[in-house]
C-alpha positions in Angstrom: 2.1 5.4 -16.6 3.0 3.0 -19.3 6.6 1.7 -19.7 7.9 0.7 -23.1 10.0 -2.3 -23.8 11.6 -3.4 -27.1 11.1 -7.0 -28.2 12.7 -8.7 -31.1 10.0 -10.2 -33.4 11.1 -11.8 -36.7 14.2 -9.5 -36.9 12.2 -6.3 -36.0 12.0 -4.5 -32.8 8.4 -4.2 -31.6 7.5 -1.7 -28.9 5.3 -3.2 -26.2 3.7 -1.0 -23.6 3.1 -2.4 -20.1 0.5 -0.4 -18.3 0.7 -0.2 -14.5 -2.6 -0.3 -12.7 -1.9 1.0 -9.1 -4.2 1.0 -6.1 -3.8 3.4 -3.2 -4.6 2.1 0.4 -5.2 4.6 3.2 -4.0 2.9 6.4 -4.6 3.6 10.1 -1.6 2.5 12.3 -2.4 1.7 15.9 0.5 1.5 18.2 1.9 3.0 21.5 5.0 4.1 19.7 5.7 5.9 16.4 8.0 4.4 13.8 10.2 5.9 11.2 9.0 5.7 7.6 11.8 3.3 6.6 11.2 1.0 9.6 7.5 0.8 8.9 7.9 0.0 5.2 10.6 -2.6 5.8 8.3 -4.4 8.2 5.5 -4.4 5.6 7.9 -5.8 3.0 9.1 -8.4 5.5 5.5 -9.5 6.2 4.8 -9.7 2.4 7.9 -11.7 1.8 7.2 -14.2 4.6 3.7 -14.8 3.1 4.5 -14.9 -0.6 8.2 -15.2 -1.0 10.5 -12.8 -2.9 8.9 -13.6 -6.3 5.4 -12.8 -5.0 6.5 -9.7 -3.1 8.2 -8.4 -6.2 4.9 -8.4 -8.0 3.4 -6.0 -5.5 5.2 -2.9 -6.7 4.7 -1.4 -3.3 5.7 2.1 -2.2 4.8 4.3 0.8 3.3 7.5 -0.7 2.5 9.4 2.5 3.4 8.7 6.1 2.3 10.6 9.2 3.5 8.7 12.3 2.1 11.2 14.8 -1.4 10.7 13.4 -0.9 7.0 12.7 -1.8 7.5 9.1 -0.2 6.2 5.9 -0.9 5.8 2.2 0.5 2.8 0.4 0.6 2.2 -3.3 0.6 -1.3 -4.8 -0.3 -3.0 -8.1 -4.0 -4.0 -8.5 -3.1 -7.6 -9.1 -1.3 -7.7 -5.8 -4.0 -5.9 -3.7 -5.2 -9.0 -1.9 -1.6 -10.1 -1.1 -0.8 -6.6 0.3 -3.9 -6.6 2.4 -3.1 -10.0 3.8 0.5 -8.9 4.6 -0.9 -5.9 6.5 -3.2 -8.1 8.5 -0.4 -10.3 9.6 1.7 -7.4 10.8 1.3 -7.5 14.5 4.6 -6.1 15.9 7.4 -3.9 14.9 10.5 -4.6 17.0 9.2 -5.1 20.5 6.1 -3.0 20.1 2.6 -4.3 19.2 1.0 -2.7 16.1 -2.3 -3.1 14.2 -2.7 -1.8 10.7 -6.2 -1.2 9.4 -7.2 -0.4 5.8 -9.5 2.7 5.9 -10.1 3.0 2.1 -8.8 1.8 -1.3 -8.9 3.7 -4.6 -7.3 3.9 -8.0 -6.2 7.5 -7.7 -4.9 9.6 -4.8 -7.6 12.2 -5.5 -10.4 9.7 -5.2 -8.8 8.3 -2.1 -8.7 11.7 -0.4 -12.4 12.3 -1.4 -13.4 8.9 0.1 -11.5 9.8 3.3 -13.1 13.2 3.6 -16.6 11.8 3.2 -15.8 9.1 5.7 -14.5 11.6 8.3 -17.7 13.7 7.9 -19.8 10.6 8.5 -17.9 9.7 11.6 -18.0 13.2 13.1 -21.8 13.3 12.6 -22.4 9.9 14.2 -20.2 10.7 17.2 -17.1 8.7 16.2 -13.6 10.0 16.4 
């Protein structure tokens, strides 16, 4: 969804549209304990900030879209330009509080609809091959 900004150019205000290009990541969270939404997201932000600093983390535009702690499932949104940074931050997340945790990226897509489609195809393939 584009955002508009007014810039002054030669005495005139020129509208500039900045287009966001989000990516959605489906995550599997493995842990013995469930965590509240806020605690999980704060730890992901902390991991991202440790790796890339506040300036780098601010470019991520990260938000938790869905979170189901009982199933160990989450959907995270971030900017396309920061996708590798977010994936690296998730890989370095090994504990929340005193509990060990592992976060795996199941799928990545540009829209939630396509992400759900990828996940449903993946679940069918796993059930046929004897997984899950």
